[in-house]
N, C-alpha and C positions, 0 to 999 in steps of 0.2 A: 504494499499499500504506499509506503514512503516513496518508492520509486515512481509510482503512479502520480502521487501528489506533485512531484517535481516535473514530470513529463507531460501530464495531461491538463488541458484547460478545464475539463469537466469530468467528473467521476460518477458513474451510476452503480450503485450497490444493490444487488438483488438478493432477497431471501434473508436479510438480517432484520430481526425484530428490534424495536426500540429498547433502550436500557431498562425502562420501567415496565416492560410488557408483563413480566411475571407478577408484578404488584397489582395489576388491574384485576378487579374482582370477576369480571366477565371474560377473562382471556380464554381463548380456545385451547383446550388440552389436545396436544398433538404428540405423536411419538418422537423421540429424539432422532431415531433413524427411520427413514421412510420404509425401509425394507424389514423393519421389525415392528409391525403395527401393534403387537402386544408388549413391546419393550418399554423401557423407562420413559416417563413423560419428559418433554423438552425442559420445562421449568424445573422439574426436580433435578435433572442433570445439571443445569446451569447453576442452581443454588448449591448443590453438592460440591461442584468444582470450585465455586467461588469461596466457599467456607473451608475447603480442605486445608489441612495443615501439614500433612505428610505426603511425600512423593511429588510427582509433577502433576500439576493441575492446569487446565486451560481456564483462565479467568474470563469466562464468556461475558459476564455483566460488565466487568471493568473494560474489556475490549469494546463493548458497545458504547460505553461512556466516552472512551477515547475517540472513537469514530464520530460520535455526536459533537464532540469538541472540535474536531477537525472540520466538520461540516459547517460550523459557524464562521470559519475563516476561509475555507476553500469552497469551490463550486462542486459540492458533493450532494448527491440525492439518493434517497432510499426508496426502493420499490419492492412490492410483493413480500411483505406488506408495505404499503406507502406510509411514511411518517417523516416529520420534519422536527429537528431538535428544537426545544423551546429556547427563546432568547435568554441570554444571561441576565440576571437581575441588574437593575440600574445601580450605579455607584452613587449612593445617596450622600456620601461624604462630599463629593464634588458638587452636588446639587443643593447643598445647604441643609442636609439632614432631613428631618421629618417635614419641615415647612415647604421644601422645594425652592425656597428663595436662594439666589446665588450668594455664595460667600464672597464678601468683599474685604480687602485689607482694612483694618481699623487704624485710624490716626491716633497717635499717642502724644 
């Protein structure tokens, strides 16, 4: 992916669910492997690997968060399922805190 980010003007990613997919109460339960319809659930596998402490684990959810972060900077789009990363929260420090008024230097 890092090579694609350097070489491509636009990147289309297919088949990657959003990082918060498994937290959604109505997420569709699908098998982790399409060829094992009675095998482990996709979300069960993601969470198991994410929380694993021993051995090598593919941090699926962390990977999805990284891709979402890149998509905020680069021309990256997600399809099947279609999703767009949410925007980053506004930096309220530069906007004047809770009031939203700009911060101006004070004369002393």
